[in-house]
Each structure stands twice: as structure tokens, then as C-alpha cells.
C-alpha positions in Angstrom: 242.3 150.8 259.6 244.1 150.1 256.4 241.7 149.3 253.5 238.7 150.7 255.5 238.2 153.7 253.2 234.9 155.0 254.7 236.4 155.1 258.2 239.6 156.6 256.8 237.6 159.3 254.9 235.8 160.1 258.1 239.0 160.5 260.1 240.7 162.6 257.3 237.7 164.9 257.3 238.0 165.4 261.1 241.7 166.0 260.7 241.0 168.6 258.0 238.6 170.4 260.3 241.2 170.6 263.1 244.0 171.6 260.7 241.8 174.4 259.3 241.0 175.6 262.9 244.6 175.9 263.9 245.7 177.4 260.6 248.0 174.5 259.6 248.2 175.0 255.9 250.6 172.0 255.2 248.3 169.9 257.3 245.2 171.1 255.4 246.9 170.4 252.1 247.9 166.9 253.3 244.3 166.2 254.5 242.8 167.3 251.1 245.3 164.9 249.4 244.3 162.0 251.7 240.6 162.8 251.3 241.1 162.8 247.5 242.8 159.4 247.6 240.2 157.9 249.9 237.4 159.2 247.6 239.3 157.7 244.6 239.4 154.3 246.3 235.6 154.6 247.1 234.9 155.4 243.4 233.9 159.0 244.1 236.0 160.3 241.2 234.6 163.8 241.0 235.0 164.3 244.8 238.5 162.8 244.6 239.5 165.3 241.8 238.0 168.3 243.7 240.0 167.4 246.8 243.2 166.6 245.0 243.0 169.9 243.1 242.4 171.8 246.4 245.4 170.1 247.9 247.5 170.9 244.8 246.5 174.6 244.8 247.3 175.0 248.5 250.5 173.0 248.2 251.7 175.3 245.4 250.8 178.4 247.4 252.9 177.2 250.4 255.7 175.6 248.2 255.3 172.0 249.5 257.0 170.1 246.7 256.4 166.7 248.5 252.7 167.2 248.6 252.6 168.6 245.1 254.4 165.5 243.8 252.0 163.3 245.7 249.0 165.2 244.2 250.2 164.8 240.7 250.8 161.1 241.2 247.3 160.7 242.7 245.8 162.7 239.8 247.6 160.5 237.3 246.2 157.3 238.9 242.7 158.9 239.1 242.9 160.0 235.4 244.0 156.5 234.5 241.1 154.9 236.4 238.7 157.3 234.6 240.2 156.3 231.2 241.7 159.8 230.6 245.1 158.5 229.7 246.5 161.7 228.1 245.8 163.7 231.2 247.1 160.8 233.3 250.4 160.9 231.4 250.6 164.7 231.8 250.1 164.4 235.5 252.6 161.6 235.8 255.2 163.6 234.0 254.6 166.5 236.4 254.9 164.0 239.3 258.3 162.8 238.0 259.5 166.4 237.5 258.7 167.2 241.1 260.0 163.9 242.4 263.3 164.5 240.5 263.5 168.0 241.8 263.1 166.8 245.4 265.8 164.2 244.8 268.1 166.7 243.2 267.7 169.1 246.2 268.3 166.2 248.6 271.4 165.1 246.6 272.7 168.7 246.5 272.3 169.1 250.2 274.1 165.7 250.7 276.9 166.8 248.5 277.3 170.1 250.4 277.2 168.3 253.7 279.9 165.8 252.5 282.0 168.7 251.2 281.7 170.5 254.5 282.6 167.3 256.4 285.6 166.8 254.1 286.8 170.4 254.5 286.4 170.1 258.3 288.3 166.8 258.4 291.0 168.3 256.2 291.4 171.3 258.6 291.4 169.0 261.6 294.2 167.0 259.9 296.1 170.2 259.1 295.8 171.3 262.8 297.1 167.9 264.0 300.0 168.2 261.5 300.8 171.7 262.5 300.8 170.7 266.2 303.0 167.8 265.4 305.4 170.1 263.5 305.4 172.6 266.4 306.3 169.9 268.9 309.0 168.6 266.5 310.4 172.1 266.1 310.3 172.7 269.9 312.2 169.4 270.4 314.7 170.4 267.8 315.1 173.8 269.4 315.7 172.2 272.8 318.2 169.8 271.3 319.9 172.8 269.6 320.0 174.6 272.9 321.5 171.6 274.7 324.1 171.2 271.9 325.0 174.9 272.2 325.3 174.6 276.0 327.4 171.5 275.6 329.7 173.3 273.1 329.9 176.3 275.4 330.7 174.1 278.4 333.4 172.3 276.3 334.9 175.7 275.3 334.9 176.8 278.9 336.7 173.6 279.9 339.2 174.0 277.0 339.7 177.7 278.1 340.2 176.6 281.7 342.7 173.9 280.6 344.4 176.5 278.4 344.7 178.9 281.4 346.1 176.1 283.6 348.7 175.3 280.9 349.6 178.9 280.6 350.0 179.2 284.4 352.1 176.1 284.4 354.2 177.5 281.6 354.6 180.8 283.4 355.5 178.9 286.6 358.2 176.9 284.7 359.5 180.1 283.2 359.8 181.8 286.5 361.6 178.8 288.0 364.1 178.9 285.3 
């Protein structure tokens, strides 16, 4: 339960044992961190430091920036509670560096994602425009074909009329 640090410590120790048994290094690091915080709340400062440093070491080995940041923050609050303000400040600065690094990575990923989405939408719009242009060109081609056919039909009619006139003229000439 929240605020029940002795019970929480007992549960975190059980969780640590299970995490170690299954080889879950991130889980082990997180358990050491929670055990350190619980010991801090219980006033067991040396036990708190030991567990926080164990968590920090393992987190650095596995590259877990989130747990590293949390460890530095917890160490800063522990150092402050112990009156070691210069070390508290040093740990707090390291916490902010890791926190900022995590935020920068998240922002970079978000920017990349937004750029990919923009490029994808841009290509989709280009495809729609090309399909529209293709349909327009096909329509223009069909209209051009119809106009050409109409002109050809008109020429055929004119040619037929011309032949009729020539035949009429020949007929008139023969009668005369």
C-alpha cells in the first residue's frame, strides 16, 4: 500500500529475488532502485545508498537511461536528506542531463515520425494529383479522338457532296 514502506520494501525484495532468478536485468535494476527509495523513506540511509548505487551500476551496464535518471534523482534527494548538499547538487545535475537526453531522444523520434508522415502525405497527394492528371489527359485524348472523327466524318460528307456535284455536272454536260 502507498506509504506503507515496510510492506513495500518486503514486496520489492521478493520482486528482486524473482527478477534475479529469471535473469531480468532491467527488472533487477528497477527493484534495487525501489528498494533504495523505500530504505530512504524508512531512514535507512546507508542501505538506501547501497541499493541505489547497485541500481545505477546495473542500469549503466544495460544502458537504461530512464532508471539511471531515476537513480540520480533518488541519490540527490538522499544526499540532501543527509545534509550532503554538494553531492546532492552533483547528482541532481546528472539527473537533469539524463532527463534532458531522454527528452531530446523522444523529441528527435517525434520529429522523424512527423517528417515521415509529412513525406508520406506529400507522396499520397502527388499520387492523387497524377491520377487526376492522367484522367484529365485521357478525357482530353478521348475528346481529341472524337473531334478528329467528327472532322473526318465532315470531310467524308463534303467529299461525298463534291462527288455528287461532279456527277450532276457531268450529267448536265452529257445532256448538253
